N, C-alpha and C positions, 0 to 999 in steps of 0.2 A: 316301491310301483313304479319303474320308470314307464314312461307316458307316451307313446306321441300323439299326439295334435297337427290336425290341418286348421293352418285357416289361425295360425297359435300367437299374430301380429295383429287379428282384426280387432276390433272394437270388444268382441264377448271373446274371441277367444285368448288377450290379453288378458284378461279379466281371468279365467279358470287360471292359465301359466302363473296366476300369484295364487290363486285360489290352495294349487297345487303343492306350490312349491313350498309355502306357508306351513301346513298339516305333511309335508316330510317325505312328497313323492319330487321322482327325478321328472325333468320333463325333458322330452326330444322333442321339438318345434320346424317344422315342414317352411322351408325360406326360398322363397324365390327369387329373392332379389340381393345384393351383398348390404340396401339399409335393413332389411327384415331382419340379416344373421345379427347386424350387429345392435339390433332393437333386443334380438333373445338371446345373445351373449350378457348384452346388459341388466338384465331381467334375472339373469342366472340362469336361463336352461343353454341348452344340450339345441345345436344346428344342424340339423339334416335337411340340403338343399335339394329345389327339385321343387315340381308344379301340379297341378290337378290335373292335366294332364298324363302326365309323365305318371305313367302308373308302372313299368319297372322302382325306379324310385320307389312310392308307394308303399309297395308291396315289401321296400329293403328296410323302413320306418318299420313297418309293422311287423316285420320279421325281428328288428332287433328293442322290441319294446314287453312290456306286456299285459296292455292295451290299448288302447284305441279310442281318440274323442276325435270327430268331423266334422269342423262346425268352420271348415271354409265351405264358397261356393262363388259362381261368376254371377253378380249378380247385374247382368244385362238386360234394361229389359225389350229393348230393343233383341234378342235373339233368346229370349227363354228359353226355348222349348231345347234349344243346345245347349244352355248352359243344364237344365234338366240331364241330357244324358249326358254332358260329360260326369255329372254329380254320380249319375248311377254306376257310370262303368268306374268312378274312383271309388264308389262305395265295393261293389264286385271285385275290384283288386286286394284294396284291405283285407277284406274278407277272405279270401284267397289266403293272405298269408296268416289268419287266425284262426281256419278249420282246425276241430280235431282238438284245441288248446285249450282250453277251456279258461282263455284271456278276454278279457269284457272289452266290447263295440258297443262306444254309443254315438249313435248317427241320429245327426240334427234336423227335424223337420219342425211345420210349419202349422200355425192353429188358423191361418186364415182364411184356409177352404173351406172351414166348416160355417153351413148359413142352416141351421135348424130350428132355428125359431127358441132357440132354449139353451142353455150355459150344455157346452160341448163334454163329454166326458173325456177321460184312456180307455172306457169300453168301445168309444167311437170309434167307425171305422173313417178311415179318409175322403172328400170328394174324388172328383179325379180329377189330378192336378198336370197341367208338365213337371213342376216338380217331385218327380216318383222317390224319393230318397227314403221312407217311411214301405215304402214298397221293396226295392230294393234290397233295405237292412234285416227286415222281418222276413226275406225268403231264403237269405243265407241260416236263416234255423236248422232249417231241415237242412242244413251240409255241414253241421255239427260249431257252427258260430255261434257262441254268445253273447251275440247280438241282442241291443232295447234303439229304443227311442226318444230322445227328448224333443216334444214339440212344443215350440218357442213361440211366445205372444207375438203378433205383431209388430209392436212395441216392444223394444227393449231400452231400454230409456236411462244414461244419466253421461255424465258429461262426454263430451265428446261424439255426441250422439251423432248419425248422417243416413238416420234412418228415415221413414217415417214423418215424426213431425215434428225436423226441419224440415222434411220438403214440404208441410201444408203452413208453417211458418213461410218458408218463401213464395209460396202462391200468394197470401195474404196478401207479403209485401210488393208481388206486382203487381195485383186486380187492386188493392185499396180496398179490401175486406175480409174479415175472417168471416167464411163461408161451411155449411153446412148444408146433407141435403134433405130435403123432407122438412118434418118435424125434428130433424136430428136427433133422435129417438133409438136410430142404431147405435150399437154396442161394440165398443173397442179390446179384449184384455192387453196386458200388458203386465211387465214384469222389469225391476232395476237389473243392471246388467248383475251387477254385484251377486243378488237373491239367486240369478240367471247362473254364474260360476259355481255357487255353492250346490246348486241343485245336482248340477257336475259330478261333482264332487261325490256326495253322493250316491248319484248312479251307478257311477266308477268303484265304491270302493262294496255297495251293498243289494245292489239292482239286479232281477234277477229278468233269465232269458228270456227273448218275447215282449219286453214289457212298453209298456207304452207310458212315460210321465210328461207331465203336463210345466213346463213351464210357466206360470198365468199369476201372480199375487193378485191385480185390482181385477175380476173377472168379467168386467164389463163395463166400459167406460163411454155412457152416454156422447156420441162424435158433435152435441150440441154444446158441451161444457168444456171440451177439447177447443173448439173456435172461442166460447166466452171468455176462458183465459187467453187467447189469442191473439182477441181482439182490448179486451181490453192492455194487456202488457206492451204492444204495438197501437193506442189510440186510435183503433178502428172500429167502422159500422161492422157488428154483427147479423147475418144477414143469411135466408134459406134459399138454395140453387132447389130449383126443381127435377128431377130426374132426367130432364132432356137437356137440360142447363147443364149439369155437371161436367158432360164432358169436356165441353167448349172451357171450363172453368177450373179443372182440376186434371184437366191432362191425362196422361197416362195414371193416375191415383183416384182418378171418377171410381173405378170397381171397388177400390179399397174404402173408398172414401163412405159410398152407398151402403157399407159390407153392415152387416147385423152380424156379428161372430161372437158370440161371449165361452170363454171355458170356461171350465172348475177344474180345479187342481186338487181335491178333498182328500181324492185317491190316493194322488203322490204325495197331500199333506202326511196321510194317513201312512203308508207303507214305508219312506223314505226318513220322517224325523226331519218334511223338510218344512219350517215356518218365516215366512219372508220378516226378514226386521227392518230394509232398505225404506225407505221414502215410496209413497206411491205416487203415480202418475204426474195426478192436477198437482199435487205439493212438492213435487219435483219442478214442474213450470214455472211453479210460484216463487220462484227462490231467483229465477231472472237470466240465470247463465245461460238458456234455452235462444232466450234475444239478447243477448249481447254483441254481436255484429252485426 
C-alpha cells in the first residue's frame, strides 16, 4: 500500500514511517522544508512538498495514495483555536480526495479532553474542544470516506519527546520543585511512541469505517507518581500545589496537570490485536534519558 502521511517527520509520524516501511508499505511524506524532505529521503520515503494549510497539495497527496494517515497539527497553544480550524480544513481536504474510494483515512485525535471520573472507552464521545479533528473525520463517513480515528494519550513517550513530560521536567528545573495538584491522584494515560506507530499500521490495515481506537498502554498514571520520578532524578523536593496555586506554578500546563483523564484501550486491543510491548511511561522515565540535558 502507498500511504500518504502528514507530519511524517514529527515525533510520532517518523515512527509510523519506519513501521510502515518495515511492513513492506510505501510511504509518501508531506514535507514543508528542505530539511524535512532530506529526512524523508534518508528514511526511505518519497517526498510530497506542501504544508498543512496548502489544501490543494494535501488533496494531491491523498489522490496519489492508497491510504492516508494524518498526524500533523500546529502545536501553538497561544493560537489553539486557529490551529484547530486549520486541522479541520486539512481533514476535510484530505477526505474530499478519498470519497467513494474505500481507501483508509486515519485521523489523529486526543484523549486529554475526557474527564469522566472513570477510564474513557472507545465508545465515549469527545468533550467539547477547540481541536475538532475527531468530529471532522467522522463527519466524512457520510460522504463515503473510510475514515477512522486514533485517540492518542497525552503522553506519547520515547527518546526525543518534546511534549508534556519534558515540559513538566523543565518547570521543575525552573521552580526548584517537582509538583502535582492537590493529592496528585488524577491520572494520565500514556503510550510509547513505537507502540503507537504499530497501532497506526494495524488500524490502516484492519480498521473499520467510523471506528475510534485508543492509543493508550498505561490506562492512567497518578500525577503524584510522575512528579516523584521527576523529583528523584533531579534531586528536588516533591510538593503539592493547590488548584489556586497551579496556574502560577505550571502556566499553560496547569489545565493538563490537574486533569483526571484515564483511558482504556481494551476494545482497541481486542479489535485490532494490538498488544503494547514497549516500556511503560514510568520505567521509560527511570531509564534517565529524559533528564540527560
